[in-house]
C-alpha positions as CSV (number, residue, x, y, z in Angstrom):
1,M,117.9,111.0,101.3
2,L,115.7,113.7,103.1
3,R,114.5,114.9,99.6
4,N,113.2,111.1,98.7
5,Y,111.4,110.9,102.1
6,L,109.6,114.3,101.7
7,L,108.8,113.4,98.2
8,L,107.4,109.6,99.4
9,I,105.3,111.4,102.2
10,F,104.1,113.8,99.6
11,T,102.9,111.0,97.2
12,V,101.1,109.0,99.7
13,L,99.3,112.1,101.2
14,S,98.5,113.5,97.9
15,S,96.7,110.1,96.6
16,A,94.8,109.4,99.9
17,A,94.0,113.0,100.7
18,F,90.4,113.0,98.6
19,A,89.5,109.5,99.5
20,Q,86.0,109.0,101.3
21,I,86.7,106.9,104.4
22,D,82.7,105.9,104.5
23,L,81.4,102.5,102.3
24,M,81.4,104.9,99.3
25,Y,81.6,101.4,97.4
26,I,77.9,100.5,98.6
27,D,75.3,100.9,95.4
28,N,72.5,99.2,97.2
29,D,70.0,101.8,98.5
30,S,68.9,99.8,101.3
31,L,72.3,99.2,102.8
32,R,73.2,102.8,102.3
33,Q,70.2,103.6,104.6
34,Q,71.0,101.1,107.0
35,Y,74.6,102.6,107.1
36,D,73.5,106.2,107.7
37,S,70.9,105.3,110.2
38,A,73.5,103.4,112.2
39,M,75.9,106.6,111.8
40,Q,73.1,109.0,113.5
41,D,72.5,106.3,116.3
42,P,73.8,107.9,119.5
43,R,74.0,104.4,121.2
44,I,77.3,103.8,120.4
45,F,77.8,100.2,122.3
46,R,74.9,98.6,121.1
47,P,75.5,96.2,118.5
48,R,74.1,97.2,115.0
49,H,75.4,95.4,112.0
50,L,74.9,95.9,108.4
51,V,72.6,93.4,107.1
52,I,74.1,92.2,103.9
53,S,74.4,88.8,102.2
54,E,77.7,87.5,101.8
55,R,77.8,87.5,97.9
56,D,77.0,91.2,98.0
57,A,79.7,91.8,101.0
58,I,82.4,90.0,98.7
59,K,81.0,92.1,95.7
60,M,81.6,95.4,97.7
61,A,84.9,94.4,98.6
62,D,85.9,93.4,95.2
63,R,85.1,97.2,94.0
64,M,87.4,98.8,96.4
65,P,90.7,100.0,95.3
66,A,93.4,97.2,95.4
67,F,95.9,100.1,96.7
68,A,94.9,101.9,99.9
69,V,96.0,103.0,103.4
70,Y,96.6,100.6,105.8
71,R,97.1,102.0,108.9
72,D,97.4,105.8,110.1
73,T,99.3,107.5,107.4
74,Y,100.6,110.8,109.3
75,F,102.8,113.5,109.8
76,V,103.4,114.7,113.6
77,T,105.7,116.8,115.9
78,G,106.1,117.1,119.3
79,V,107.6,117.2,123.0
80,P,108.6,114.4,125.3
81,L,106.6,114.5,128.7
82,D,109.6,112.5,130.9
83,R,112.3,114.7,130.3
84,K,113.5,118.4,129.8
85,I,112.1,119.8,126.1
86,T,115.5,120.8,124.4
87,R,116.3,121.0,120.6
88,S,117.8,117.1,121.0
89,T,114.6,115.8,122.7
90,A,111.7,117.9,120.9
91,D,111.5,115.7,117.2
92,A,109.3,115.0,114.5
93,S,107.5,111.4,113.6
94,F,105.8,110.4,110.5
95,Q,104.2,106.9,109.2
96,I,103.6,105.7,105.9
97,S,101.4,102.7,105.8
98,I,99.8,101.2,102.7
99,R,98.3,97.8,101.4
100,Q,97.8,96.5,98.2
101,R,95.3,93.5,97.7
102,L,96.6,90.8,95.3
103,T,93.5,88.9,94.7
104,K,89.5,89.4,94.3
105,S,87.7,86.9,96.1
106,V,89.0,83.6,94.3
107,L,90.7,82.1,97.4
108,P,89.9,79.1,99.3
109,F,87.5,80.2,102.0
110,K,86.5,83.5,99.8
111,T,90.1,85.3,101.4
112,F,91.5,88.2,99.8
113,A,95.5,88.0,99.7
114,Y,97.2,91.4,100.9
115,L,100.8,92.8,100.6
116,T,101.0,95.2,103.6
117,Y,104.3,98.0,104.3
118,T,104.3,100.3,107.3
119,Q,107.3,102.5,107.3
120,K,108.0,104.6,110.7
121,S,110.6,107.3,111.0
122,F,111.8,109.3,114.0
123,W,113.2,112.6,113.0
124,N,115.4,114.8,115.0
125,I,114.4,118.0,113.2
126,Y,115.1,120.6,115.4
127,D,118.9,119.1,116.2
128,E,122.0,120.5,114.3
129,S,121.9,119.0,110.6
130,S,118.2,117.5,111.3
131,P,119.4,113.7,111.8
132,F,117.0,110.8,111.2
133,K,117.2,108.8,114.5
134,D,115.7,105.6,113.4
135,T,113.5,104.2,110.7
136,N,111.4,101.0,111.4
137,Y,110.5,99.2,108.0
138,N,107.5,96.6,108.6
139,P,106.5,94.8,105.5
140,G,103.6,91.8,105.5
141,L,101.7,89.1,103.4
142,G,98.3,87.6,104.1
143,L,95.2,86.7,104.0
144,G,92.0,88.6,105.0
145,K,88.6,87.8,105.0
146,Y,85.3,89.4,106.6
147,I,83.4,87.8,109.0
148,L,79.3,87.4,108.5
149,Y,76.8,85.7,111.0
150,K,73.3,85.8,109.9
151,D,73.6,87.8,107.0
152,R,75.4,90.5,109.2
153,V,79.1,92.0,108.8
154,V,80.2,91.6,112.3
155,G,83.8,91.9,111.8
156,A,87.0,90.9,110.0
157,A,90.1,88.8,110.4
158,F,93.6,88.7,108.7
159,V,96.7,86.7,109.4
160,Q,100.1,87.7,108.3
161,L,103.7,87.0,108.3
162,K,105.5,90.0,108.7
163,H,109.2,91.0,109.2
164,E,110.4,94.2,111.0
165,S,114.0,95.8,111.1
166,N,115.3,99.2,111.1
167,G,117.8,98.3,108.3
168,R,121.0,98.9,110.1
169,D,123.9,96.6,110.9
170,G,126.2,96.7,113.6
171,D,125.1,97.1,117.3
172,D,122.4,99.5,116.2
173,S,120.9,96.6,114.3
174,R,117.1,95.6,115.4
175,S,115.0,92.9,114.0
176,W,112.4,90.5,114.4
177,N,110.2,88.3,112.3
178,Y,106.3,87.1,113.7
179,L,102.8,86.0,112.6
180,S,100.4,88.0,113.1
181,L,96.7,87.0,114.0
182,S,94.2,89.9,114.0
183,M,90.8,90.2,114.2
184,K,88.0,93.4,114.4
185,Y,84.7,93.5,115.9
186,Y,82.3,96.1,114.5
187,F,79.8,97.2,117.3
188,N,78.1,99.3,114.7
189,A,79.0,101.8,112.3
190,R,81.0,104.1,115.0
191,F,82.4,101.8,117.2
192,N,84.6,99.1,117.0
193,I,87.3,97.1,118.9
194,A,90.1,95.2,117.3
195,G,93.3,92.9,118.8
196,E,96.2,91.5,117.1
197,V,98.4,88.6,118.7
198,W,101.9,87.9,117.7
199,V,103.7,84.8,117.4
200,P,107.4,85.6,117.0
201,Y,110.5,84.6,116.1
202,V,113.4,87.0,117.5
203,D,116.5,86.9,115.2
204,G,118.3,90.3,115.8
205,G,121.0,89.5,118.1
206,N,121.1,92.9,119.6
207,N,117.5,92.7,120.6
208,K,116.5,88.8,121.8
209,D,114.6,90.8,125.1
210,L,112.1,92.8,122.6
211,L,109.2,91.1,123.6
212,D,110.0,92.3,127.3
213,Y,109.0,95.8,125.9
214,R,107.0,95.2,122.9
215,G,104.7,92.1,124.3
216,L,102.7,89.7,122.4
217,G,100.2,91.8,120.8
218,F,97.8,94.8,121.5
219,V,93.8,95.7,121.8
220,S,92.6,98.7,119.9
221,V,89.2,100.2,120.4
222,N,88.0,102.9,117.7
223,Y,85.3,105.7,117.6
224,T,84.2,108.1,115.2
225,S,81.6,110.7,115.2
226,D,78.5,111.3,112.7
227,K,80.2,111.7,109.0
228,H,83.6,110.6,110.8
229,R,84.2,114.2,112.1
230,W,85.9,113.0,115.2
231,W,87.6,110.0,115.2
232,L,89.3,108.7,118.4
233,S,91.2,105.8,119.2
234,A,93.1,104.0,122.0
235,D,95.9,101.2,121.8
236,I,96.9,99.1,124.8
237,N,100.0,96.9,124.3
238,P,100.5,94.9,127.4
239,R,104.3,94.1,127.9
240,K,105.8,91.9,130.7
241,G,105.1,92.1,134.3
242,W,101.7,92.5,135.8
243,G,99.9,95.9,135.2
244,N,102.8,97.2,132.7
245,V,101.3,98.4,129.4
246,N,102.3,100.6,126.4
247,T,99.5,103.3,125.6
248,T,98.9,105.1,122.5
249,L,96.2,107.6,122.2
250,T,94.7,109.4,119.5
251,A,92.3,112.3,118.6
252,A,91.6,113.2,114.9
253,F,89.4,115.9,113.6
254,R,88.7,115.7,109.9
255,M,88.9,118.9,108.1
256,S,86.6,118.6,105.1
257,E,83.6,116.2,104.3
258,R,85.5,115.8,101.2
259,S,88.8,114.7,101.9
260,N,90.1,112.4,104.4
261,Q,92.7,114.7,105.9
262,Y,92.4,115.0,109.8
263,L,94.2,117.2,112.5
264,F,95.9,114.8,114.6
265,A,97.1,114.7,118.1
266,R,99.0,111.5,119.5
267,Y,100.1,110.7,122.8
268,Y,102.4,107.7,123.7
269,Q,103.7,106.3,126.9
270,G,105.8,103.2,127.3
271,Y,108.6,101.1,125.8
272,G,109.1,100.1,122.0
273,E,108.1,103.2,120.3
274,S,110.9,102.7,118.1
275,L,113.3,99.7,117.3
276,L,116.7,101.4,118.2
277,D,115.4,102.6,121.6
278,Y,113.0,99.2,122.5
279,D,114.4,99.3,126.1
280,K,114.0,103.0,126.6
281,Y,111.0,104.5,128.2
282,A,109.3,107.4,126.4
283,M,106.2,109.6,127.2
284,N,105.4,112.5,124.7
285,V,102.8,114.1,122.8
286,R,102.9,114.8,119.0
287,I,100.3,116.9,117.0
288,G,100.0,117.1,112.9
289,I,98.2,115.9,109.9
290,C,96.9,112.3,109.5
291,I,95.3,110.1,106.5
292,K,92.9,107.5,107.9
293,P,92.1,104.0,106.6
294,D,88.5,103.1,105.8
295,F,86.4,102.7,109.1
296,Y,85.2,99.4,108.1
297,N,88.4,98.4,106.2
298,F,90.7,96.0,108.3
299,F,92.9,95.0,105.4
C-alpha cells in the first residue's frame, strides 16, 4: 500500500510540476498586457479586472487542459504546537487534489461540468512501522462558470455534489454528503477572496455532530506577489459557538519561474482537520513542497 501511495504522489506531482500558473492560454496581446500590468500594480486591494468579452473568456477556458490541479497538492511534515513532540505526535500529511473537465462550454448558461477528487492522508511516519492514521476521500461532481460584468472577469461560481469519508467500517467509520456552493471574487491579478457554503446531509452514524466542529463553510483570502513568487493564504472556517473558528494559514515560495513547485509552510488550529479525529482539537505546523492550482482557475 505504501508503495502505491508514493507512486500516486509522484505521478501527480510530476504531471503538474512544470505547469504554468499564470494565464498561459491568453493569445490576445491586449489582454496579456492588462494581465502583466495588473501583476506589477502594488495596490493589491484596488479592483482591477481583466477586460474581455464573454466569448473570448469562454474560448480561453475551453483551451485550458481538461485535467489539472484542483486545490493545493502537497507533501508536508511537522510537529504539534499544543502537546509534547514525540515520535507519535510528529507526523507527515499529504493531499492530492485534481479536477477533470467533462465538457466544454456547451451546457446551459455556458457552464462547464467537472469531476473533482481530493484525498488527504495523515501519516505517522516517525512512529514504529510508520502507519497511516487516517485517509479522507472527497470526490465531487458539479458545474462551474466564470462571472463577467460589463466585459470584465470579476469572479467564478461553482456548485457541486460531494461526498467525504475515511473508507473505514465499524467505530472508526466517518462520512457525510453535502451540496457545495462556492464563489470567488477577483479584486485583481494578485488578490482574491473566496467562500464556500455547505448544505449537508450527515449520514455517518459515528459523526452525527460533525457540523459542530466542521461548521457550514469557510472564507479564503489569497495573495500572490509579482510572477507568483510568493503565495499567501488564510482560510477561516467558523464552527459552532460565537467566535469559534478553525484557521489554516499557508505561505508558499515558488522555487523557479519555469515550474509550479513551491516550498510550503502550513499552520492549522481547530477541529476537523481529519475525519477520524474531527472532535479533537489540534494545533500544528508543517513544512514541505506544494503544487498550486492556477490563481484564476476556480474549478
